[in-house]
N, C-alpha and C positions, 0 to 999 in steps of 0.2 A: 556354655551359658545355661544357667538353671532357670527354667520357666516357672513362674509363680502359678500355683494351683488355683483354679477358679471355683473351687468347691470349699465352702467353709466347714468347720467341724460340726456346727449345728445342723447344716444341711446333710452332711454325711450321717450324722446320728439319726436324723429323721428318716432318711432312706433305709438305713439298716433296721430301725425299729419297725417301720411300715412293712418292710419285706418279711420280717419274722412274724409279725401279727397276721399278715395275709397268708403266710405259709400254713399257719395253724387255723386260719379262719376264726379268729377270736373276736368276740363281740367287744364293742368299746368299753363296757364295764369290766370285762376281764383284762383288757389291755392295761388298765390302771395299776395292776399288780406288778407290772414290769417297769424297769427303768434302765437308762443308760448308766453304766458304772464308770466307764472310761472311754476315751477316744484319743487316738494319737495319729499324727501325720507321719507317713513313711515315704522317704525318697521324693518328697514334693509331688507325688502322683497318686497316692491312695491313702485311705485311712483304715485303721484297725479299730473296730467298735466292739466293746464288751457290754452285753445286756444281761441283767439278772433280775432276781426277785429278792427284795429285802428280807433278810432273815434266813435265807437259804444259801448254801455254798455253791449251787449250780450256776453256770454262766454259759452264754453263747458268745462266740467270737466270730465276727463277720468282717469282711473286707468290702470297702466301698471305693470304687475307682473314680478318678477325676472325670470320667465320662458319665458319672452319676448312676452307674450300674453297680448293683450289689452282687457279689459272687454268690451263687446259689449253694456252693459247697462250704457252708459255715461249719465251725467246730463247736461241739458241745463238750464242756468240761465239768466233771463232778467227782467228788471224793467218795460218793455213796457206793457201797459194795452191792453186788448183785443180789444178795439175800435181803437187802434193805432198800430196794428201789422205791418203795412207797413211804419211806421214812420222812416225817415232817410234812406230809401232804393232807392230813386229816382236816385242817382248818382252812383249806383252800377250796374255791369253787370247783365243781366236778371237772369242767373242761380244762382248767389249769392243772389239776392233779393228773388228769389223763395225759396231757401233753408232757408233763415232767416225767411221769412213769415211763411213757413211751421213749422219751429221749434217753433216760437213764438205762432202759433196757437195751436200746440199740447201741448205746455207747459201750455197754458191757459186752454185748454180743460181738462187737467188732474187736474186742480184745484190748481196749485202752485201759 
């Protein structure tokens, strides 16, 4: 028998979004640059949430479980090459550009 999940997509999106914003300690005005791109329920027990910034190809993929816990081991995905880690960041607030550059750098260092 399949149990119905007690967590809605909107709730899972908020949990993932809040987790990521807290992870970087972003101020509310900087958080407005980010948005949920997609969310989908998996196996009636957890959601995959994708968060990004409009106009950039980068995205973060997080898992939120039916226990309302966000997996701290999120995935960052970008097509930006190591030599171009600051590409497209000139028009963003300093803190957002810093976060993106750091994520792109660690993604590249890990060999993805």
